[in-house]
mmCIF file of the N, C-alpha and C atoms, coordinates in Angstrom:
data_MODEL
# 
_entry.id   MODEL 
# 
loop_
_atom_site.group_PDB 
_atom_site.id 
_atom_site.type_symbol 
_atom_site.label_atom_id 
_atom_site.label_alt_id 
_atom_site.label_comp_id 
_atom_site.label_asym_id 
_atom_site.label_entity_id 
_atom_site.label_seq_id 
_atom_site.pdbx_PDB_ins_code 
_atom_site.Cartn_x 
_atom_site.Cartn_y 
_atom_site.Cartn_z 
_atom_site.occupancy 
_atom_site.B_iso_or_equiv 
_atom_site.pdbx_formal_charge 
_atom_site.auth_seq_id 
_atom_site.auth_comp_id 
_atom_site.auth_asym_id 
_atom_site.auth_atom_id 
_atom_site.pdbx_PDB_model_num 
ATOM 1   N N  . UNK A 1 1  ? 135.154 103.814 63.441 1.00 0.00 ? 1  UNK A N  1 
ATOM 2   C CA . UNK A 1 1  ? 134.454 104.909 64.237 1.00 0.00 ? 1  UNK A CA 1 
ATOM 3   C C  . UNK A 1 1  ? 132.754 104.402 64.183 1.00 0.00 ? 1  UNK A C  1 
ATOM 4   N N  . UNK A 1 2  ? 132.144 104.709 65.230 1.00 0.00 ? 2  UNK A N  1 
ATOM 5   C CA . UNK A 1 2  ? 130.788 104.039 65.397 1.00 0.00 ? 2  UNK A CA 1 
ATOM 6   C C  . UNK A 1 2  ? 130.090 105.086 65.068 1.00 0.00 ? 2  UNK A C  1 
ATOM 7   N N  . UNK A 1 3  ? 128.797 105.414 64.764 1.00 0.00 ? 3  UNK A N  1 
ATOM 8   C CA . UNK A 1 3  ? 127.984 106.137 64.129 1.00 0.00 ? 3  UNK A CA 1 
ATOM 9   C C  . UNK A 1 3  ? 126.838 106.411 65.319 1.00 0.00 ? 3  UNK A C  1 
ATOM 10  N N  . UNK A 1 4  ? 126.930 105.825 66.594 1.00 0.00 ? 4  UNK A N  1 
ATOM 11  C CA . UNK A 1 4  ? 126.086 106.066 67.533 1.00 0.00 ? 4  UNK A CA 1 
ATOM 12  C C  . UNK A 1 4  ? 125.716 107.423 67.949 1.00 0.00 ? 4  UNK A C  1 
ATOM 13  N N  . UNK A 1 5  ? 124.558 107.762 68.835 1.00 0.00 ? 5  UNK A N  1 
ATOM 14  C CA . UNK A 1 5  ? 124.313 109.006 69.035 1.00 0.00 ? 5  UNK A CA 1 
ATOM 15  C C  . UNK A 1 5  ? 125.054 109.073 70.901 1.00 0.00 ? 5  UNK A C  1 
ATOM 16  N N  . UNK A 1 6  ? 125.971 110.150 70.620 1.00 0.00 ? 6  UNK A N  1 
ATOM 17  C CA . UNK A 1 6  ? 126.598 110.651 71.958 1.00 0.00 ? 6  UNK A CA 1 
ATOM 18  C C  . UNK A 1 6  ? 126.064 111.950 72.486 1.00 0.00 ? 6  UNK A C  1 
ATOM 19  N N  . UNK A 1 7  ? 126.191 112.059 73.580 1.00 0.00 ? 7  UNK A N  1 
ATOM 20  C CA . UNK A 1 7  ? 125.617 113.234 74.552 1.00 0.00 ? 7  UNK A CA 1 
ATOM 21  C C  . UNK A 1 7  ? 126.736 113.593 75.291 1.00 0.00 ? 7  UNK A C  1 
ATOM 22  N N  . UNK A 1 8  ? 126.867 115.182 75.138 1.00 0.00 ? 8  UNK A N  1 
ATOM 23  C CA . UNK A 1 8  ? 127.624 115.995 75.470 1.00 0.00 ? 8  UNK A CA 1 
ATOM 24  C C  . UNK A 1 8  ? 126.877 117.052 76.378 1.00 0.00 ? 8  UNK A C  1 
ATOM 25  N N  . UNK A 1 9  ? 127.206 117.545 77.627 1.00 0.00 ? 9  UNK A N  1 
ATOM 26  C CA . UNK A 1 9  ? 126.496 118.738 77.930 1.00 0.00 ? 9  UNK A CA 1 
ATOM 27  C C  . UNK A 1 9  ? 127.900 119.808 77.937 1.00 0.00 ? 9  UNK A C  1 
ATOM 28  N N  . UNK A 1 10 ? 127.112 121.003 77.325 1.00 0.00 ? 10 UNK A N  1 
ATOM 29  C CA . UNK A 1 10 ? 128.351 122.139 77.296 1.00 0.00 ? 10 UNK A CA 1 
ATOM 30  C C  . UNK A 1 10 ? 127.262 123.223 77.789 1.00 0.00 ? 10 UNK A C  1 
ATOM 31  N N  . UNK A 1 11 ? 127.955 124.270 77.843 1.00 0.00 ? 11 UNK A N  1 
ATOM 32  C CA . UNK A 1 11 ? 127.574 125.724 78.657 1.00 0.00 ? 11 UNK A CA 1 
ATOM 33  C C  . UNK A 1 11 ? 127.597 126.826 77.329 1.00 0.00 ? 11 UNK A C  1 
ATOM 34  N N  . UNK A 1 12 ? 126.556 127.317 77.226 1.00 0.00 ? 12 UNK A N  1 
ATOM 35  C CA . UNK A 1 12 ? 126.162 128.367 75.888 1.00 0.00 ? 12 UNK A CA 1 
ATOM 36  C C  . UNK A 1 12 ? 125.337 129.328 76.713 1.00 0.00 ? 12 UNK A C  1 
ATOM 37  N N  . UNK A 1 13 ? 126.152 130.446 76.743 1.00 0.00 ? 13 UNK A N  1 
ATOM 38  C CA . UNK A 1 13 ? 125.417 131.879 76.722 1.00 0.00 ? 13 UNK A CA 1 
ATOM 39  C C  . UNK A 1 13 ? 125.091 131.622 78.227 1.00 0.00 ? 13 UNK A C  1 
ATOM 40  N N  . UNK A 1 14 ? 126.021 131.310 79.475 1.00 0.00 ? 14 UNK A N  1 
ATOM 41  C CA . UNK A 1 14 ? 125.769 131.199 80.385 1.00 0.00 ? 14 UNK A CA 1 
ATOM 42  C C  . UNK A 1 14 ? 124.895 129.921 80.987 1.00 0.00 ? 14 UNK A C  1 
ATOM 43  N N  . UNK A 1 15 ? 124.409 129.012 80.379 1.00 0.00 ? 15 UNK A N  1 
ATOM 44  C CA . UNK A 1 15 ? 123.361 128.008 80.580 1.00 0.00 ? 15 UNK A CA 1 
ATOM 45  C C  . UNK A 1 15 ? 123.925 126.616 80.144 1.00 0.00 ? 15 UNK A C  1 
ATOM 46  N N  . UNK A 1 16 ? 123.875 125.442 80.853 1.00 0.00 ? 16 UNK A N  1 
ATOM 47  C CA . UNK A 1 16 ? 123.926 124.275 80.251 1.00 0.00 ? 16 UNK A CA 1 
ATOM 48  C C  . UNK A 1 16 ? 123.044 123.779 79.545 1.00 0.00 ? 16 UNK A C  1 
ATOM 49  N N  . UNK A 1 17 ? 123.469 123.061 78.486 1.00 0.00 ? 17 UNK A N  1 
ATOM 50  C CA . UNK A 1 17 ? 122.588 122.067 77.526 1.00 0.00 ? 17 UNK A CA 1 
ATOM 51  C C  . UNK A 1 17 ? 123.262 120.947 77.115 1.00 0.00 ? 17 UNK A C  1 
ATOM 52  N N  . UNK A 1 18 ? 122.436 120.284 76.910 1.00 0.00 ? 18 UNK A N  1 
ATOM 53  C CA . UNK A 1 18 ? 123.066 118.759 76.417 1.00 0.00 ? 18 UNK A CA 1 
ATOM 54  C C  . UNK A 1 18 ? 122.937 118.470 75.005 1.00 0.00 ? 18 UNK A C  1 
ATOM 55  N N  . UNK A 1 19 ? 123.640 118.264 74.053 1.00 0.00 ? 19 UNK A N  1 
ATOM 56  C CA . UNK A 1 19 ? 123.740 118.171 72.703 1.00 0.00 ? 19 UNK A CA 1 
ATOM 57  C C  . UNK A 1 19 ? 123.756 116.467 72.468 1.00 0.00 ? 19 UNK A C  1 
ATOM 58  N N  . UNK A 1 20 ? 123.186 116.083 71.693 1.00 0.00 ? 20 UNK A N  1 
ATOM 59  C CA . UNK A 1 20 ? 122.970 114.540 71.075 1.00 0.00 ? 20 UNK A CA 1 
ATOM 60  C C  . UNK A 1 20 ? 123.266 114.648 69.626 1.00 0.00 ? 20 UNK A C  1 
ATOM 61  N N  . UNK A 1 21 ? 124.396 114.002 69.163 1.00 0.00 ? 21 UNK A N  1 
ATOM 62  C CA . UNK A 1 21 ? 124.913 113.990 67.937 1.00 0.00 ? 21 UNK A CA 1 
ATOM 63  C C  . UNK A 1 21 ? 125.757 112.567 67.774 1.00 0.00 ? 21 UNK A C  1 
ATOM 64  N N  . UNK A 1 22 ? 125.542 112.101 66.286 1.00 0.00 ? 22 UNK A N  1 
ATOM 65  C CA . UNK A 1 22 ? 126.369 110.887 66.067 1.00 0.00 ? 22 UNK A CA 1 
ATOM 66  C C  . UNK A 1 22 ? 128.089 111.171 66.121 1.00 0.00 ? 22 UNK A C  1 
ATOM 67  N N  . UNK A 1 23 ? 128.660 109.933 66.569 1.00 0.00 ? 23 UNK A N  1 
ATOM 68  C CA . UNK A 1 23 ? 129.978 110.267 67.182 1.00 0.00 ? 23 UNK A CA 1 
ATOM 69  C C  . UNK A 1 23 ? 130.659 110.921 65.562 1.00 0.00 ? 23 UNK A C  1 
ATOM 70  N N  . UNK A 1 24 ? 130.281 110.576 64.693 1.00 0.00 ? 24 UNK A N  1 
ATOM 71  C CA . UNK A 1 24 ? 131.168 111.363 63.304 1.00 0.00 ? 24 UNK A CA 1 
ATOM 72  C C  . UNK A 1 24 ? 131.176 112.609 63.227 1.00 0.00 ? 24 UNK A C  1 
ATOM 73  N N  . UNK A 1 25 ? 129.763 112.922 63.751 1.00 0.00 ? 25 UNK A N  1 
ATOM 74  C CA . UNK A 1 25 ? 129.788 114.874 63.367 1.00 0.00 ? 25 UNK A CA 1 
ATOM 75  C C  . UNK A 1 25 ? 130.288 115.432 64.687 1.00 0.00 ? 25 UNK A C  1 
ATOM 76  N N  . UNK A 1 26 ? 130.639 114.499 66.262 1.00 0.00 ? 26 UNK A N  1 
ATOM 77  C CA . UNK A 1 26 ? 131.238 115.124 67.106 1.00 0.00 ? 26 UNK A CA 1 
ATOM 78  C C  . UNK A 1 26 ? 132.847 115.367 66.746 1.00 0.00 ? 26 UNK A C  1 
ATOM 79  N N  . UNK A 1 27 ? 133.426 114.031 66.010 1.00 0.00 ? 27 UNK A N  1 
ATOM 80  C CA . UNK A 1 27 ? 134.839 113.994 65.527 1.00 0.00 ? 27 UNK A CA 1 
ATOM 81  C C  . UNK A 1 27 ? 135.286 115.248 64.328 1.00 0.00 ? 27 UNK A C  1 
ATOM 82  N N  . UNK A 1 28 ? 133.874 115.151 63.497 1.00 0.00 ? 28 UNK A N  1 
ATOM 83  C CA . UNK A 1 28 ? 134.158 116.407 62.441 1.00 0.00 ? 28 UNK A CA 1 
ATOM 84  C C  . UNK A 1 28 ? 134.074 117.778 63.261 1.00 0.00 ? 28 UNK A C  1 
ATOM 85  N N  . UNK A 1 29 ? 133.299 117.906 64.196 1.00 0.00 ? 29 UNK A N  1 
ATOM 86  C CA . UNK A 1 29 ? 133.259 119.004 65.113 1.00 0.00 ? 29 UNK A CA 1 
ATOM 87  C C  . UNK A 1 29 ? 134.524 119.634 65.495 1.00 0.00 ? 29 UNK A C  1 
ATOM 88  N N  . UNK A 1 30 ? 135.078 118.798 66.028 1.00 0.00 ? 30 UNK A N  1 
ATOM 89  C CA . UNK A 1 30 ? 136.419 118.740 66.791 1.00 0.00 ? 30 UNK A CA 1 
ATOM 90  C C  . UNK A 1 30 ? 137.581 119.327 65.924 1.00 0.00 ? 30 UNK A C  1 
ATOM 91  N N  . UNK A 1 31 ? 137.443 118.730 64.521 1.00 0.00 ? 31 UNK A N  1 
ATOM 92  C CA . UNK A 1 31 ? 138.430 118.917 63.717 1.00 0.00 ? 31 UNK A CA 1 
ATOM 93  C C  . UNK A 1 31 ? 138.378 120.417 63.060 1.00 0.00 ? 31 UNK A C  1 
ATOM 94  N N  . UNK A 1 32 ? 137.417 120.821 62.891 1.00 0.00 ? 32 UNK A N  1 
ATOM 95  C CA . UNK A 1 32 ? 136.814 122.184 62.374 1.00 0.00 ? 32 UNK A CA 1 
ATOM 96  C C  . UNK A 1 32 ? 137.221 123.276 63.592 1.00 0.00 ? 32 UNK A C  1 
ATOM 97  N N  . UNK A 1 33 ? 136.781 122.697 65.023 1.00 0.00 ? 33 UNK A N  1 
ATOM 98  C CA . UNK A 1 33 ? 137.020 123.877 66.014 1.00 0.00 ? 33 UNK A CA 1 
ATOM 99  C C  . UNK A 1 33 ? 138.915 123.963 66.125 1.00 0.00 ? 33 UNK A C  1 
ATOM 100 N N  . UNK A 1 34 ? 139.231 122.925 66.072 1.00 0.00 ? 34 UNK A N  1 
ATOM 101 C CA . UNK A 1 34 ? 140.782 122.577 65.841 1.00 0.00 ? 34 UNK A CA 1 
ATOM 102 C C  . UNK A 1 34 ? 141.556 123.556 64.726 1.00 0.00 ? 34 UNK A C  1 
ATOM 103 N N  . UNK A 1 35 ? 140.755 123.547 63.647 1.00 0.00 ? 35 UNK A N  1 
ATOM 104 C CA . UNK A 1 35 ? 141.304 124.413 62.312 1.00 0.00 ? 35 UNK A CA 1 
ATOM 105 C C  . UNK A 1 35 ? 141.107 125.807 62.624 1.00 0.00 ? 35 UNK A C  1 
ATOM 106 N N  . UNK A 1 36 ? 140.042 126.312 63.474 1.00 0.00 ? 36 UNK A N  1 
ATOM 107 C CA . UNK A 1 36 ? 139.892 127.712 63.528 1.00 0.00 ? 36 UNK A CA 1 
ATOM 108 C C  . UNK A 1 36 ? 140.064 128.030 64.611 1.00 0.00 ? 36 UNK A C  1 
ATOM 109 N N  . UNK A 1 37 ? 141.039 127.125 65.512 1.00 0.00 ? 37 UNK A N  1 
ATOM 110 C CA . UNK A 1 37 ? 142.099 127.500 66.837 1.00 0.00 ? 37 UNK A CA 1 
ATOM 111 C C  . UNK A 1 37 ? 140.882 128.155 67.966 1.00 0.00 ? 37 UNK A C  1 
ATOM 112 N N  . UNK A 1 38 ? 139.632 127.274 68.043 1.00 0.00 ? 38 UNK A N  1 
ATOM 113 C CA . UNK A 1 38 ? 138.617 127.214 68.746 1.00 0.00 ? 38 UNK A CA 1 
ATOM 114 C C  . UNK A 1 38 ? 138.319 125.898 69.662 1.00 0.00 ? 38 UNK A C  1 
ATOM 115 N N  . UNK A 1 39 ? 137.838 126.209 70.537 1.00 0.00 ? 39 UNK A N  1 
ATOM 116 C CA . UNK A 1 39 ? 137.584 124.818 71.475 1.00 0.00 ? 39 UNK A CA 1 
ATOM 117 C C  . UNK A 1 39 ? 136.120 124.663 70.762 1.00 0.00 ? 39 UNK A C  1 
ATOM 118 N N  . UNK A 1 40 ? 135.676 123.193 71.084 1.00 0.00 ? 40 UNK A N  1 
ATOM 119 C CA . UNK A 1 40 ? 134.512 122.937 70.395 1.00 0.00 ? 40 UNK A CA 1 
ATOM 120 C C  . UNK A 1 40 ? 133.308 123.737 71.302 1.00 0.00 ? 40 UNK A C  1 
ATOM 121 N N  . UNK A 1 41 ? 133.361 124.130 72.256 1.00 0.00 ? 41 UNK A N  1 
ATOM 122 C CA . UNK A 1 41 ? 132.461 124.785 73.027 1.00 0.00 ? 41 UNK A CA 1 
ATOM 123 C C  . UNK A 1 41 ? 132.263 126.261 72.234 1.00 0.00 ? 41 UNK A C  1 
ATOM 124 N N  . UNK A 1 42 ? 133.078 126.873 72.632 1.00 0.00 ? 42 UNK A N  1 
ATOM 125 C CA . UNK A 1 42 ? 133.133 128.087 71.716 1.00 0.00 ? 42 UNK A CA 1 
ATOM 126 C C  . UNK A 1 42 ? 132.615 127.955 70.217 1.00 0.00 ? 42 UNK A C  1 
ATOM 127 N N  . UNK A 1 43 ? 133.370 126.864 69.480 1.00 0.00 ? 43 UNK A N  1 
ATOM 128 C CA . UNK A 1 43 ? 132.390 126.794 67.723 1.00 0.00 ? 43 UNK A CA 1 
ATOM 129 C C  . UNK A 1 43 ? 130.882 126.814 68.085 1.00 0.00 ? 43 UNK A C  1 
ATOM 130 N N  . UNK A 1 44 ? 130.593 125.812 69.084 1.00 0.00 ? 44 UNK A N  1 
ATOM 131 C CA . UNK A 1 44 ? 129.116 125.383 69.407 1.00 0.00 ? 44 UNK A CA 1 
ATOM 132 C C  . UNK A 1 44 ? 128.242 126.715 69.918 1.00 0.00 ? 44 UNK A C  1 
ATOM 133 N N  . UNK A 1 45 ? 129.219 127.553 70.996 1.00 0.00 ? 45 UNK A N  1 
ATOM 134 C CA . UNK A 1 45 ? 128.301 128.813 71.011 1.00 0.00 ? 45 UNK A CA 1 
ATOM 135 C C  . UNK A 1 45 ? 128.037 129.421 69.411 1.00 0.00 ? 45 UNK A C  1 
ATOM 136 N N  . UNK A 1 46 ? 129.298 129.884 68.677 1.00 0.00 ? 46 UNK A N  1 
ATOM 137 C CA . UNK A 1 46 ? 129.053 130.676 67.335 1.00 0.00 ? 46 UNK A CA 1 
ATOM 138 C C  . UNK A 1 46 ? 128.208 130.280 66.587 1.00 0.00 ? 46 UNK A C  1 
ATOM 139 N N  . UNK A 1 47 ? 127.904 128.824 66.434 1.00 0.00 ? 47 UNK A N  1 
ATOM 140 C CA . UNK A 1 47 ? 126.702 128.463 65.808 1.00 0.00 ? 47 UNK A CA 1 
ATOM 141 C C  . UNK A 1 47 ? 125.233 128.495 66.536 1.00 0.00 ? 47 UNK A C  1 
ATOM 142 N N  . UNK A 1 48 ? 125.404 128.565 67.531 1.00 0.00 ? 48 UNK A N  1 
ATOM 143 C CA . UNK A 1 48 ? 124.089 128.746 68.668 1.00 0.00 ? 48 UNK A CA 1 
ATOM 144 C C  . UNK A 1 48 ? 123.553 130.279 68.095 1.00 0.00 ? 48 UNK A C  1 
ATOM 145 N N  . UNK A 1 49 ? 124.707 131.259 68.361 1.00 0.00 ? 49 UNK A N  1 
ATOM 146 C CA . UNK A 1 49 ? 124.160 132.670 68.051 1.00 0.00 ? 49 UNK A CA 1 
ATOM 147 C C  . UNK A 1 49 ? 123.778 132.805 66.542 1.00 0.00 ? 49 UNK A C  1 
ATOM 148 N N  . UNK A 1 50 ? 123.981 131.965 65.748 1.00 0.00 ? 50 UNK A N  1 
ATOM 149 C CA . UNK A 1 50 ? 123.514 132.145 64.108 1.00 0.00 ? 50 UNK A CA 1 
ATOM 150 C C  . UNK A 1 50 ? 122.371 131.306 63.794 1.00 0.00 ? 50 UNK A C  1 
ATOM 151 N N  . UNK A 1 51 ? 121.597 130.570 64.655 1.00 0.00 ? 51 UNK A N  1 
ATOM 152 C CA . UNK A 1 51 ? 121.146 129.070 64.487 1.00 0.00 ? 51 UNK A CA 1 
ATOM 153 C C  . UNK A 1 51 ? 119.527 129.786 64.254 1.00 0.00 ? 51 UNK A C  1 
ATOM 154 N N  . UNK A 1 52 ? 119.540 130.424 64.632 1.00 0.00 ? 52 UNK A N  1 
ATOM 155 C CA . UNK A 1 52 ? 117.967 131.224 64.509 1.00 0.00 ? 52 UNK A CA 1 
ATOM 156 C C  . UNK A 1 52 ? 116.681 130.402 65.165 1.00 0.00 ? 52 UNK A C  1 
ATOM 157 N N  . UNK A 1 53 ? 115.907 129.837 64.582 1.00 0.00 ? 53 UNK A N  1 
ATOM 158 C CA . UNK A 1 53 ? 115.185 129.046 65.317 1.00 0.00 ? 53 UNK A CA 1 
ATOM 159 C C  . UNK A 1 53 ? 114.929 127.515 65.030 1.00 0.00 ? 53 UNK A C  1 
ATOM 160 N N  . UNK A 1 54 ? 116.300 127.456 64.342 1.00 0.00 ? 54 UNK A N  1 
ATOM 161 C CA . UNK A 1 54 ? 116.643 125.717 63.896 1.00 0.00 ? 54 UNK A CA 1 
ATOM 162 C C  . UNK A 1 54 ? 117.236 125.256 65.341 1.00 0.00 ? 54 UNK A C  1 
ATOM 163 N N  . UNK A 1 55 ? 116.682 123.948 65.444 1.00 0.00 ? 55 UNK A N  1 
ATOM 164 C CA . UNK A 1 55 ? 117.261 123.044 66.859 1.00 0.00 ? 55 UNK A CA 1 
ATOM 165 C C  . UNK A 1 55 ? 118.916 123.074 66.758 1.00 0.00 ? 55 UNK A C  1 
ATOM 166 N N  . UNK A 1 56 ? 119.447 122.872 68.097 1.00 0.00 ? 56 UNK A N  1 
ATOM 167 C CA . UNK A 1 56 ? 120.822 123.131 68.071 1.00 0.00 ? 56 UNK A CA 1 
ATOM 168 C C  . UNK A 1 56 ? 121.664 122.057 67.200 1.00 0.00 ? 56 UNK A C  1 
ATOM 169 N N  . UNK A 1 57 ? 121.301 120.639 67.597 1.00 0.00 ? 57 UNK A N  1 
ATOM 170 C CA . UNK A 1 57 ? 121.866 119.826 66.889 1.00 0.00 ? 57 UNK A CA 1 
ATOM 171 C C  . UNK A 1 57 ? 121.679 119.470 65.315 1.00 0.00 ? 57 UNK A C  1 
ATOM 172 N N  . UNK A 1 58 ? 120.528 119.860 64.987 1.00 0.00 ? 58 UNK A N  1 
ATOM 173 C CA . UNK A 1 58 ? 120.376 120.299 63.225 1.00 0.00 ? 58 UNK A CA 1 
ATOM 174 C C  . UNK A 1 58 ? 121.338 121.026 62.894 1.00 0.00 ? 58 UNK A C  1 
ATOM 175 N N  . UNK A 1 59 ? 121.414 122.381 63.695 1.00 0.00 ? 59 UNK A N  1 
ATOM 176 C CA . UNK A 1 59 ? 122.601 123.527 63.058 1.00 0.00 ? 59 UNK A CA 1 
ATOM 177 C C  . UNK A 1 59 ? 123.671 123.234 63.445 1.00 0.00 ? 59 UNK A C  1 
ATOM 178 N N  . UNK A 1 60 ? 124.015 122.282 64.160 1.00 0.00 ? 60 UNK A N  1 
ATOM 179 C CA . UNK A 1 60 ? 125.632 121.888 64.380 1.00 0.00 ? 60 UNK A CA 1 
ATOM 180 C C  . UNK A 1 60 ? 125.714 120.772 62.947 1.00 0.00 ? 60 UNK A C  1 
ATOM 181 N N  . UNK A 1 61 ? 124.821 119.975 62.699 1.00 0.00 ? 61 UNK A N  1 
ATOM 182 C CA . UNK A 1 61 ? 124.965 118.741 61.605 1.00 0.00 ? 61 UNK A CA 1 
ATOM 183 C C  . UNK A 1 61 ? 125.184 119.783 60.280 1.00 0.00 ? 61 UNK A C  1 
ATOM 184 N N  . UNK A 1 62 ? 124.308 120.754 60.113 1.00 0.00 ? 62 UNK A N  1 
ATOM 185 C CA . UNK A 1 62 ? 124.371 121.546 59.054 1.00 0.00 ? 62 UNK A CA 1 
ATOM 186 C C  . UNK A 1 62 ? 125.982 122.105 58.818 1.00 0.00 ? 62 UNK A C  1 
ATOM 187 N N  . UNK A 1 63 ? 126.273 122.613 59.787 1.00 0.00 ? 63 UNK A N  1 
ATOM 188 C CA . UNK A 1 63 ? 127.489 123.431 59.606 1.00 0.00 ? 63 UNK A CA 1 
ATOM 189 C C  . UNK A 1 63 ? 128.652 122.593 59.340 1.00 0.00 ? 63 UNK A C  1 
ATOM 190 N N  . UNK A 1 64 ? 128.357 121.612 59.932 1.00 0.00 ? 64 UNK A N  1 
ATOM 191 C CA . UNK A 1 64 ? 129.826 120.467 59.538 1.00 0.00 ? 64 UNK A CA 1 
ATOM 192 C C  . UNK A 1 64 ? 129.670 119.932 58.331 1.00 0.00 ? 64 UNK A C  1 
ATOM 193 N N  . UNK A 1 65 ? 128.076 120.123 57.805 1.00 0.00 ? 65 UNK A N  1 
ATOM 194 C CA . UNK A 1 65 ? 128.140 119.677 56.227 1.00 0.00 ? 65 UNK A CA 1 
ATOM 195 C C  . UNK A 1 65 ? 128.746 120.596 55.467 1.00 0.00 ? 65 UNK A C  1 
ATOM 196 N N  . UNK A 1 66 ? 128.245 121.749 55.753 1.00 0.00 ? 66 UNK A N  1 
ATOM 197 C CA . UNK A 1 66 ? 129.020 123.495 55.276 1.00 0.00 ? 66 UNK A CA 1 
ATOM 198 C C  . UNK A 1 66 ? 130.376 123.342 55.196 1.00 0.00 ? 66 UNK A C  1 
ATOM 199 N N  . UNK A 1 67 ? 130.623 122.989 55.775 1.00 0.00 ? 67 UNK A N  1 
ATOM 200 C CA . UNK A 1 67 ? 132.326 123.152 56.065 1.00 0.00 ? 67 UNK A CA 1 
ATOM 201 C C  . UNK A 1 67 ? 132.824 122.354 55.274 1.00 0.00 ? 67 UNK A C  1 
ATOM 202 N N  . UNK A 1 68 ? 132.650 121.032 55.362 1.00 0.00 ? 68 UNK A N  1 
ATOM 203 C CA . UNK A 1 68 ? 133.022 119.929 54.270 1.00 0.00 ? 68 UNK A CA 1 
ATOM 204 C C  . UNK A 1 68 ? 132.859 120.233 52.927 1.00 0.00 ? 68 UNK A C  1 
ATOM 205 N N  . UNK A 1 69 ? 131.672 120.709 52.681 1.00 0.00 ? 69 UNK A N  1 
ATOM 206 C CA . UNK A 1 69 ? 131.630 121.020 51.034 1.00 0.00 ? 69 UNK A CA 1 
ATOM 207 C C  . UNK A 1 69 ? 132.389 122.107 51.053 1.00 0.00 ? 69 UNK A C  1 
ATOM 208 N N  . UNK A 1 70 ? 132.842 123.338 52.101 1.00 0.00 ? 70 UNK A N  1 
ATOM 209 C CA . UNK A 1 70 ? 133.444 124.245 51.465 1.00 0.00 ? 70 UNK A CA 1 
ATOM 210 C C  . UNK A 1 70 ? 134.951 123.819 51.368 1.00 0.00 ? 70 UNK A C  1 
ATOM 211 N N  . UNK A 1 71 ? 135.546 122.724 52.065 1.00 0.00 ? 71 UNK A N  1 
ATOM 212 C CA . UNK A 1 71 ? 136.674 122.204 51.624 1.00 0.00 ? 71 UNK A CA 1 
ATOM 213 C C  . UNK A 1 71 ? 136.597 121.709 50.299 1.00 0.00 ? 71 UNK A C  1 
ATOM 214 N N  . UNK A 1 72 ? 135.942 120.798 50.132 1.00 0.00 ? 72 UNK A N  1 
ATOM 215 C CA . UNK A 1 72 ? 136.110 119.940 48.955 1.00 0.00 ? 72 UNK A CA 1 
ATOM 216 C C  . UNK A 1 72 ? 136.090 120.573 47.770 1.00 0.00 ? 72 UNK A C  1 
ATOM 217 N N  . UNK A 1 73 ? 135.043 122.199 48.130 1.00 0.00 ? 73 UNK A N  1 
ATOM 218 C CA . UNK A 1 73 ? 134.960 122.678 47.022 1.00 0.00 ? 73 UNK A CA 1 
ATOM 219 C C  . UNK A 1 73 ? 133.583 122.298 45.940 1.00 0.00 ? 73 UNK A C  1 
ATOM 220 N N  . UNK A 1 74 ? 133.598 122.964 44.968 1.00 0.00 ? 74 UNK A N  1 
ATOM 221 C CA . UNK A 1 74 ? 132.109 123.192 44.346 1.00 0.00 ? 74 UNK A CA 1 
ATOM 222 C C  . UNK A 1 74 ? 132.167 121.462 43.430 1.00 0.00 ? 74 UNK A C  1 
ATOM 223 N N  . UNK A 1 75 ? 130.770 121.046 43.954 1.00 0.00 ? 75 UNK A N  1 
ATOM 224 C CA . UNK A 1 75 ? 130.152 119.525 43.210 1.00 0.00 ? 75 UNK A CA 1 
ATOM 225 C C  . UNK A 1 75 ? 130.440 119.328 41.636 1.00 0.00 ? 75 UNK A C  1 
ATOM 226 N N  . UNK A 1 76 ? 131.246 118.530 41.206 1.00 0.00 ? 76 UNK A N  1 
ATOM 227 C CA . UNK A 1 76 ? 131.608 118.312 40.032 1.00 0.00 ? 76 UNK A CA 1 
ATOM 228 C C  . UNK A 1 76 ? 130.516 117.073 39.338 1.00 0.00 ? 76 UNK A C  1 
ATOM 229 N N  . UNK A 1 77 ? 130.101 117.386 38.284 1.00 0.00 ? 77 UNK A N  1 
ATOM 230 C CA . UNK A 1 77 ? 128.972 116.773 37.780 1.00 0.00 ? 77 UNK A CA 1 
ATOM 231 C C  . UNK A 1 77 ? 129.525 115.778 35.977 1.00 0.00 ? 77 UNK A C  1 
# 
């Protein structure tokens, strides 16, 4: 799995936008959407609605990270 940047166009709240993410983030986003029985576009719409002033690509990366942390449980030291 490459780590190159991949750009996708999506429709959010009635307007088209492009999102650039590394391929591993797109794959994780697809997995998260599948687990929640959502389309990737619907999941991105939810993330967009909650992101405030944060850049959308950054908000998606943070969402993916938090989702993975929730699955892996608390960090052990």
